[in-house]
VOBA-1610 file (N, C-alpha, C; in pm, whole numbers, padded with zeros to 5 digits, always signed):
BEGIN
Met+00085-00118+00000Met+00000+00001+00001Met+00086+00125+00001Tyr+00038+00221-00079Tyr+00107+00348-00081Tyr+00063+00431+00038Gln+00160+00497+00095Gln+00129+00583+00211Gln+00117+00726+00168Thr+00009+00789+00202Thr-00015+00927+00163Thr+00069+01018+00249Leu+00147+01107+00189Leu+00230+01201+00260Leu+00170+01340+00258Asp+00185+01407+00368Asp+00140+01545+00365Asp+00249+01628+00296Ala+00224+01755+00274Ala+00317+01840+00201Ala+00451+01850+00269Glu+00452+01863+00401Glu+00578+01876+00473Glu+00664+01753+00466Ala+00599+01634+00476Ala+00671+01505+00467Ala+00723+01482+00326Ala+00646+01526+00222Ala+00686+01509+00084Ala+00810+01593+00054Leu+00812+01712+00107Leu+00928+01799+00086Leu+01052+01742+00155Ala+01033+01684+00272Ala+01144+01625+00346Ala+01200+01505+00270Ala+01110+01423+00209Ala+01154+01307+00131Ala+01233+01351+00009Leu+01183+01460-00052Leu+01250+01512-00171Leu+01390+01562-00135Asp+01402+01631-00023Asp+01533+01680+00020Asp+01628+01565+00046Trp+01576+01457+00102Trp+01658+01340+00132Trp+01710+01277+00005Gln+01625+01265-00101Gln+01668+01206-00228Gln+01774+01296-00293Ile+01760+01426-00286Ile+01858+01517-00344Ile+01993+01500-00273Ala+01985+01482-00139Ala+02108+01464-00062Ala+02179+01335-00101Leu+02101+01233-00146Leu+02159+01108-00191Leu+02215+01116-00334Gly+02191+01228-00404Gly+02244+01247-00539Gly+02141+01229-00651Ala+02015+01209-00619Ala+01910+01200-00719Ala+01874+01340-00765Asp+01926+01380-00884Asp+01903+01518-00927Asp+01817+01528-01056Glu+01757+01418-01102Glu+01666+01425-01215Glu+01560+01315-01202Ala+01444+01343-01265Ala+01332+01246-01257Ala+01339+01151-01375Ile+01322+01022-01348Ile+01327+00917-01452Ile+01200+00837-01440Ser+01136+00811-01558Ser+01009+00735-01554Ser+01039+00586-01547Asp+00935+00508-01523Asp+00949+00365-01515Asp+00985+00301-01646Thr+00946+00366-01761Thr+00974+00310-01893Thr+01086+00390-01959Gln+01169+00319-02036Gln+01279+00386-02102Gln+01229+00471-02219Val+01297+00583-02240Val+01263+00672-02352Val+01388+00696-02434Asn+01382+00661-02562Asn+01493+00688-02653Asn+01480+00829-02705Arg+01561+00918-02649Arg+01546+01060-02686Arg+01584+01090-02831Phe+01664+00997-02891Phe+01701+01019-03029Phe+01587+00992-03126Glu+01486+00917-03082Glu+01373+00886-03169Glu+01252+00973-03141Thr+01260+01050-03041Thr+01147+01134-03008Thr+01140+01257-03101Val+01026+01274-03161Val+01003+01389-03249Val+00908+01485-03182Ala+00956+01604-03169Ala+00870+01702-03102Ala+00745+01727-03185Pro+00632+01726-03121Pro+00507+01750-03195Pro+00504+01889-03256Lys+00447+01896-03380Lys+00437+02025-03446Lys+00331+02111-03375Pro+00365+02232-03356Pro+00264+02320-03292Pro+00140+02331-03377Val+00028+02333-03313Val-00099+02348-03383Val-00121+02496-03410Val-00131+02526-03541Val-00151+02667-03581Val-00291+02681-03638Asp-00365+02770-03581Asp-00499+02793-03632Asp-00491+02859-03770Pro-00581+02819-03863Pro-00580+02883-03996Pro-00602+03032-03984Pro-00539+03108-04074Pro-00554+03255-04064Pro-00698+03296-04083Val-00737+03391-04006Val-00873+03442-04011Val-00873+03563-04102Ala-00953+03561-04208Ala-00958+03673-04302Ala-01010+03798-04231Ser-00945+03907-04264Ser-00989+04033-04204Ser-01126+04072-04261Ser-01193+04160-04188Ser-01325+04202-04234Ser-01314+04274-04366Gln-01200+04352-04387Gln-01182+04421-04513Gln-01168+04323-04629Ala-01093+04212-04606Ala-01075+04112-04711Ala-01208+04044-04746Ile-01287+04016-04645Ile-01416+03952-04669Ile-01508+04044-04749Val-01508+04172-04713Val-01592+04269-04786Val-01543+04281-04928Ala-01410+04288-04949Ala-01353+04303-05083Ala-01390+04183-05171Lys-01381+04062-05112Lys-01413+03942-05185Lys-01562+03941-05225Lys-01647+03982-05133Lys-01789+03987-05161Lys-01821+04089-05271Glu-01757+04206-05263Glu-01781+04308-05362Glu-01732+04263-05500Lys-01618+04193-05505Lys-01568+04144-05632Lys-01665+04042-05694Ala-01717+03952-05612Ala-01813+03852-05660Ala-01941+03920-05712Glu-01985+04021-05638Glu-02108+04092-05681Glu-02082+04166-05810Ala-01964+04226-05825Ala-01931+04301-05946Ala-01925+04207-06066Glu-01863+04089-06048Glu-01853+03992-06157Glu-01992+03943-06197Trp-02078+03922-06099Trp-02214+03877-06130Trp-02289+03987-06205Leu-02272+04112-06161Leu-02342+04223-06225Leu-02294+04242-06368Asp-02161+04236-06388Asp-02107+04249-06524Asp-02163+04143-06616Ser-02165+04019-06568Ser-02216+03908-06649Ser-02366+03929-06676His-02441+03968-06576His-02584+03990-06591His-02608+04107-06686Ala-02525+04209-06680Ala-02541+04326-06765Ala-02519+04289-06912Val-02420+04206-06939Val-02394+04164-07076Val-02507+04078-07130Val-02555+03986-07049Val-02670+03900-07089Val-02791+03987-07120Ala-02818+04084-07034Ala-02934+04173-07060Ala-02914+04250-07190Ala-02791+04297-07213Ala-02762+04371-07336Ala-02783+04283-07459Glu-02738+04160-07450Glu-02755+04068-07563Glu-02903+04044-07592Gln-02983+04025-07488Gln-03126+04002-07509Gln-03196+04124-07566Met-03163+04242-07513Met-03229+04365-07559Met-03187+04399-07703Ala-03059+04378-07734Ala-03013+04407-07868Ala-03075+04313-07973Ala-03079+04185-07936Ala-03135+04085-08028Ala-03283+04111-08056Ala-03352+04170-07961Ala-03496+04195-07976Ala-03527+04315-08066Ala-03422+04398-08094Ala-03443+04516-08175Ala-03458+04478-08321Ala-03571+04509-08382Ala-03597+04472-08521Ala-03543+04573-08620Asp-03519+04695-08576Asp-03468+04799-08664Asp-03386+04899-08583Leu-03332+04999-08649Leu-03247+05097-08581Leu-03323+05177-08477Ala-03447+05211-08507Ala-03528+05283-08409Ala-03549+05198-08285Gly-03572+05068-08301Gly-03588+04978-08188Gly-03460+04962-08111Leu-03346+04964-08181Leu-03217+04953-08114Leu-03188+05077-08029Arg-03222+05192-08086Arg-03201+05318-08010Arg-03287+05317-07884Ala-03410+05269-07897Ala-03500+05261-07781Ala-03447+05162-07677Ala-03389+05053-07726Ala-03335+04953-07634Ala-03216+05013-07554Leu-03128+05088-07622Leu-03017+05153-07555Leu-03067+05253-07451Ala-03168+05329-07486Ala-03223+05430-07395Ala-03282+05363-07271Ala-03331+05241-07283Ala-03392+05171-07173Ala-03292+05091-07090Tyr-03171+05076-07140Tyr-03070+04994-07074Tyr-03020+05066-06947Glu-03024+05000-06833Glu-02995+05065-06705Glu-02868+05018-06635Phe-02788+04932-06701Phe-02675+04872-06632Phe-02546+04952-06646Cys-02541+05045-06738Cys-02416+05122-06761Cys-02425+05253-06683Asp-02335+05270-06589Asp-02336+05391-06504Asp-02304+05519-06581Leu-02243+05506-06698Leu-02215+05625-06778Leu-02342+05704-06812Lys-02448+05629-06824Lys-02577+05690-06858Lys-02618+05794-06754Lys-02584+05769-06627Lys-02627+05857-06519Lys-02562+05994-06526Gly-02441+06000-06581Gly-02371+06127-06586Gly-02375+06196-06722Ala-02443+06137-06817Ala-02447+06192-06952Ala-02570+06279-06974Arg-02557+06379-07057Arg-02672+06461-07092Arg-02762+06393-07194Asn-02697+06330-07292Asn-02773+06272-07403Asn-02719+06135-07443Leu-02808+06055-07497Leu-02770+05931-07564Leu-02719+05970-07703Val-02597+05934-07738Val-02543+05960-07869Val-02548+05831-07950Phe-02649+05822-08035Phe-02673+05696-08104Phe-02598+05689-08239Ala-02629+05779-08331Ala-02567+05774-08463Ala-02601+05901-08538Asp-02535+05918-08652Asp-02565+06030-08741Asp-02535+05986-08882Gly-02595+06055-08979Gly-02571+06023-09119Gly-02681+05938-09179Asn-02648+05880-09292Asn-02743+05801-09369Asn-02726+05653-09333Pro-02827+05591-09270Pro-02814+05449-09233Pro-02795+05356-09352Ala-02827+05405-09472Ala-02810+05322-09591Ala-02672+05337-09652Ala-02586+05418-09591Ala-02451+05442-09648Ala-02372+05315-09659Arg-02286+05309-09761Arg-02201+05193-09779Arg-02086+05190-09678Val-02051+05307-09624Val-01940+05318-09528Val-01995+05357-09391Met-01962+05279-09291Met-01999+05307-09154Met-01872+05335-09074Val-01866+05454-09014Val-01752+05495-08933Val-01786+05471-08787Ile-01692+05407-08713Ile-01715+05381-08572Ile-01602+05443-08489Gly-01640+05536-08401Gly-01545+05597-08309Gly-01549+05530-08172Glu-01495+05598-08072Glu-01490+05533-07942Glu-01603+05574-07848Ala-01621+05704-07823Ala-01721+05751-07728Ala-01745+05900-07750Pro-01859+05951-07708Pro-01885+06094-07724Pro-01792+06178-07636Gly-01764+06299-07684Gly-01695+06397-07603Gly-01795+06500-07553Arg-01743+06613-07508Arg-01832+06715-07448Arg-01930+06768-07551Asp-01881+06803-07672Asp-01972+06857-07775Asp-02075+06756-07817Glu-02033+06631-07832Glu-02125+06526-07874Glu-02229+06500-07767Asp-02188+06501-07641Asp-02281+06481-07530Asp-02385+06594-07527Arg-02343+06714-07557Arg-02433+06830-07555Arg-02537+06821-07671Glu-02491+06779-07789Glu-02580+06782-07904Glu-02648+06646-07930Gly-02595+06540-07870Gly-02658+06409-07893Gly-02622+06348-08025Leu-02512+06391-08088Leu-02470+06340-08218Leu-02320+06309-08213Pro-02273+06207-08284Pro-02131+06172-08283Pro-02048+06266-08373Phe-01924+06290-08332Phe-01828+06363-08414Phe-01882+06500-08460Val-01909+06588-08363Val-01955+06723-08396Val-01857+06831-08346Gly-01758+06794-08269Gly-01661+06891-08223Gly-01552+06912-08326Arg-01435+06958-08283Arg-01324+06982-08378Arg-01284+06855-08451Ala-01279+06743-08377Ala-01245+06619-08443Ala-01349+06579-08546Gly-01475+06605-08515Gly-01581+06574-08610Gly-01575+06661-08734Gln-01537+06787-08718Gln-01522+06877-08832Gln-01409+06831-08924Leu-01301+06782-08862Leu-01191+06730-08940Leu-01236+06602-09013Leu-01308+06515-08943Leu-01359+06393-09007Leu-01442+06426-09128Asp-01531+06526-09119Asp-01614+06564-09232Asp-01527+06610-09351Arg-01424+06688-09323Arg-01336+06738-09431Arg-01259+06621-09494Met-01216+06526-09410Met-01143+06412-09462Met-01227+06333-09560Phe-01349+06301-09522Phe-01430+06218-09609Phe-01489+06295-09727Ala-01501+06427-09709Ala-01545+06506-09824Ala-01441+06502-09935Ala-01316+06481-09899Ala-01209+06472-09999Ala-01226+06351-10091Ile-01304+06250-10047Ile-01332+06136-10135Ile-01483+06130-10164Ser-01547+06247-10156Ser-01688+06265-10196Ser-01784+06187-10111Leu-01756+06177-09978Leu-01850+06116-09886Leu-01891+06219-09782Asp-02021+06220-09748Asp-02076+06322-09659Asp-02185+06257-09576Arg-02183+06287-09446Arg-02289+06232-09360Arg-02427+06282-09400Arg-02433+06387-09474Arg-02561+06439-09523Arg-02588+06393-09667Gly-02505+06307-09719Gly-02527+06257-09856Gly-02657+06181-09867Glu-02720+06188-09980Glu-02852+06126-09997Glu-02847+05982-10047Thr-02745+05950-10126Thr-02737+05816-10180Thr-02634+05734-10100Pro-02646+05603-10101Pro-02550+05520-10029Pro-02404+05542-10074Asp-02383+05572-10202Asp-02247+05590-10253Asp-02187+05723-10213Gln-02269+05817-10169Gln-02222+05952-10140Gln-02223+05985-09989Ser-02270+05892-09910Ser-02296+05926-09770Ser-02212+05843-09670Leu-02217+05887-09548Leu-02154+05818-09434Leu-02258+05791-09328Tyr-02233+05684-09253Tyr-02312+05655-09133Tyr-02213+05645-09018Ile-02238+05717-08908Ile-02139+05734-08802Ile-02197+05692-08668Ala-02122+05614-08593Ala-02163+05571-08458Ala-02038+05558-08370Asn-02059+05520-08246Asn-01950+05502-08150Asn-01960+05367-08080Val-01854+05322-08020Val-01857+05201-07939Val-01948+05228-07817Leu-01932+05343-07752Leu-02015+05380-07637Leu-02110+05494-07677Pro-02234+05487-07633Pro-02327+05595-07667Pro-02334+05705-07563Trp-02262+05689-07450Trp-02262+05790-07344Trp-02119+05837-07318Arg-02108+05961-07280Arg-01974+06021-07258Arg-01916+05971-07126Pro-01791+05918-07129Pro-01722+05887-07003Pro-01679+06016-06933Pro-01676+06017-06801Pro-01634+06137-06726Pro-01495+06186-06769Gln-01481+06316-06790Gln-01354+06376-06825Gln-01296+06318-06954Asn-01380+06262-07035Asn-01336+06203-07163Asn-01233+06093-07146Arg-01237+06022-07033Arg-01141+05912-07012Arg-01175+05800-07109Asp-01078+05708-07126Asp-01100+05591-07210Asp-01207+05502-07148Pro-01293+05440-07230Pro-01387+05344-07174Pro-01314+05227-07108Asn-01371+05174-07000Asn-01307+05058-06936Asn-01364+04929-06998Pro-01298+04815-06978Pro-01340+04691-07044Pro-01484+04652-07010Glu-01527+04676-06886Glu-01664+04639-06849Glu-01767+04720-06930Glu-01741+04847-06948Glu-01831+04932-07027Glu-01837+04888-07172Val-01721+04858-07228Val-01718+04812-07365Val-01793+04679-07381Ala-01774+04588-07285Ala-01839+04458-07291Ala-01992+04472-07290Met-02042+04567-07209Met-02186+04590-07205Met-02240+04640-07338Met-02163+04722-07406Met-02212+04786-07528Met-02189+04705-07654Met-02104+04603-07647Met-02074+04527-07768Met-02195+04458-07830Pro-02288+04401-07754Pro-02406+04343-07820Pro-02485+04449-07897Phe-02496+04568-07845Phe-02567+04676-07914Phe-02489+04718-08040Leu-02355+04726-08030Leu-02275+04769-08145Leu-02284+04662-08257Arg-02272+04537-08221Arg-02281+04431-08325Arg-02417+04434-08392Arg-02524+04455-08313Arg-02656+04461-08370Arg-02671+04586-08456His-02610+04693-08415His-02612+04819-08493His-02551+04797-08630Ile-02435+04730-08634Ile-02372+04701-08760Ile-02458+04609-08847Ala-02518+04508-08785Ala-02603+04413-08860Ala-02723+04482-08918Leu-02785+04572-08843Leu-02906+04640-08893Leu-02872+04744-09001Ala-02763+04819-08982Ala-02723+04916-09084Ala-02670+04846-09210Asn-02600+04734-09187Asn-02549+04649-09294Asn-02467+04728-09397Pro-02362+04797-09354Pro-02278+04871-09451Pro-02190+04773-09530Asp-02134+04823-09637Asp-02037+04743-09715Asp-01899+04745-09650Phe-01865+04857-09586Phe-01734+04873-09527Phe-01745+04939-09389Leu-01652+04902-09300Leu-01643+04962-09170Leu-01508+05035-09159Val-01510+05154-09099Val-01388+05229-09070Val-01381+05249-08920Leu-01275+05196-08859Leu-01257+05203-08714Leu-01162+05314-08679Met-01212+05415-08609Met-01132+05533-08577Met-01064+05515-08439Gly-00937+05485-08439Gly-00863+05483-08313Gly-00856+05348-08244Asn-00783+05346-08134Asn-00752+05223-08063Asn-00875+05157-07999Ile-00963+05236-07938Ile-01077+05177-07868Ile-01170+05101-07963Ala-01197+05159-08079Ala-01281+05091-08177Ala-01212+04963-08227Cys-01080+04971-08248Cys-01009+04851-08292Cys-01008+04743-08186Leu-00991+04782-08061Leu-00989+04684-07953Leu-01127+04621-07938Ala-01232+04700-07954Ala-01368+04647-07938Ala-01401+04546-08049Leu-01368+04575-08172Leu-01415+04493-08283Leu-01307+04398-08339Leu-01180+04435-08324Leu-01073+04349-08373Leu-01000+04275-08261Gly-01026+04318-08137Gly-00956+04257-08025Gly-00809+04296-08019Glu-00771+04403-08087Glu-00633+04449-08089Glu-00628+04599-08073Arg-00515+04645-08022Arg-00487+04789-08022Arg-00343+04810-08072Gly-00310+04935-08098Gly-00183+04962-08162Gly-00212+05021-08298Ile-00280+05137-08298Ile-00332+05193-08422Ile-00222+05225-08524Thr-00102+05261-08477Thr+00007+05289-08571Thr+00041+05165-08653Arg+00031+05049-08592Arg+00056+04925-08663Arg-00065+04878-08743Leu-00186+04901-08693Leu-00306+04848-08755Leu-00355+04932-08873Arg-00336+05064-08865Arg-00395+05152-08965Arg-00343+05116-09105Gly-00438+05133-09200Gly-00403+05107-09339Gly-00410+04961-09379Asn-00431+04871-09283Asn-00439+04726-09312Asn-00581+04678-09303Trp-00636+04637-09412Trp-00774+04590-09412Trp-00785+04458-09335Ala-00891+04447-09257Ala-00920+04324-09182Ala-01065+04287-09210Glu-01120+04201-09127Glu-01259+04160-09148Glu-01330+04140-09014Val-01451+04186-09004Val-01536+04170-08887Val-01676+04130-08935Ala-01721+04016-08886Ala-01857+03967-08925Ala-01874+03965-09074Gly-01769+03926-09146Gly-01779+03914-09289Gly-01768+04045-09365Lys-01738+04154-09295Lys-01729+04285-09362Lys-01586+04334-09360Pro-01541+04399-09471Pro-01409+04457-09474Pro-01400+04573-09373Val-01290+04579-09302Val-01270+04677-09197Val-01136+04746-09215Leu-01136+04878-09207Leu-01011+04951-09216Leu-00988+05038-09092Pro-00887+05010-09012Pro-00850+05097-08901Pro-00784+05225-08952Met-00818+05338-08887Met-00757+05467-08922Met-00724+05544-08795Phe-00635+05641-08808Phe-00608+05731-08696Phe-00734+05810-08663His-00762+05826-08534His-00875+05908-08493His-00849+06054-08529Pro-00948+06127-08576Pro-00928+06270-08609Pro-00871+06350-08492Ala-00908+06315-08369Ala-00853+06387-08255Ala-00700+06370-08246Tyr-00655+06251-08282Tyr-00510+06227-08287Tyr-00444+06308-08399Leu-00510+06318-08512Leu-00456+06395-08623Leu-00447+06543-08588Leu-00537+06591-08506Leu-00530+06732-08464Leu-00404+06754-08378Arg-00366+06655-08300Arg-00249+06665-08216Arg-00121+06634-08294Ser-00134+06550-08397Ser-00018+06507-08475Ser-00045+06528-08623Pro-00047+06651-08670Pro-00084+06676-08809Pro+00011+06611-08910Glu+00131+06575-08870Glu+00224+06508-08961Glu+00172+06370-09004Lys+00073+06316-08929Lys+00016+06187-08962Lys-00094+06193-09065Lys-00127+06313-09110Lys-00235+06326-09208Lys-00201+06260-09341Arg-00071+06246-09369Arg-00033+06177-09491Arg-00081+06033-09491Glu-00063+05963-09375Glu-00114+05826-09366Glu-00267+05825-09375Ala-00333+05921-09314Ala-00479+05929-09322Ala-00526+05946-09465Trp-00453+06029-09541Trp-00489+06049-09680Trp-00475+05916-09760Ala-00370+05843-09731Ala-00352+05712-09798Ala-00467+05618-09764Asp-00511+05621-09638Asp-00622+05534-09599Asp-00752+05573-09669Leu-00775+05702-09683Leu-00894+05751-09753Leu-00891+05705-09900Gln-00775+05712-09960Gln-00765+05665-10100Gln-00791+05516-10110Ser-00752+05443-10007Ser-00779+05297-10003Ser-00929+05271-09998Ile-00999+05352-09915Ile-01145+05337-09906Ile-01209+05369-10041Lys-01165+05476-10102Lys-01222+05517-10231Lys-01203+05409-10336Ala-01086+05347-10335Ala-01060+05237-10431Ala-01153+05121-10408Arg-01183+05090-10284Arg-01275+04981-10255Arg-01415+05015-10303Leu-01456+05138-10285Leu-01590+05180-10323Leu-01614+05174-10474Ile-01512+05198-10552Ile-01533+05199-10699Ile-01492+05066-10763Ser-01442+04974-10685Ser-01398+04848-10746Ser-01518+04754-10767
//
């Protein structure tokens, strides 16, 4: 039988063992210290901060909204039977925030029956004010450029006229470049616009139009080289606003206009 010791007796026994030279505790079973592996500390998984959780939720919501916005645009554009219906569909579209800050919907100008359809990027201040594309200084230069090959947005016949639209129908704040989400929302409407107008040739003014329809940018490399979109010949050109800043590039623009003229009479 084991005898229960009180605290004072236990301390006395311990002192006696120390006096005998017992200076460490040994268990009844042998332990090979060379084989003992220290257990790995248990580390709790990192807890996401509230900011990270909110950011993740907002990203998921934004991705869902972007996807839903494109689907809605595709359905609304496909339902448009004519250009008037397409314009009404754009006016009713509520997913693009640019609409909230714009004065006017800038749909198109010129003769819808024109053989040549010009596509720019987005309205500027003058276009937003008047509700028509290419009416500022860049638009005045565009008119003079195409008048040089006998094309006019006010022309009465398809061979003499232009039809003009933009990738975006609403002005971005401070004339900034459209972002990819905005372009993605508008692409179903733009493709339907091209299909309904059914021009013989498309002219893409600047990088944004090229990126939207050709999936490429780099207008210095692309300009003057005919491509194809939806079975239609497409020619990238310098945007008139760029030509105003870089008049030395007008020589290339003139060559591109001559290329368009050659296609029209061939």
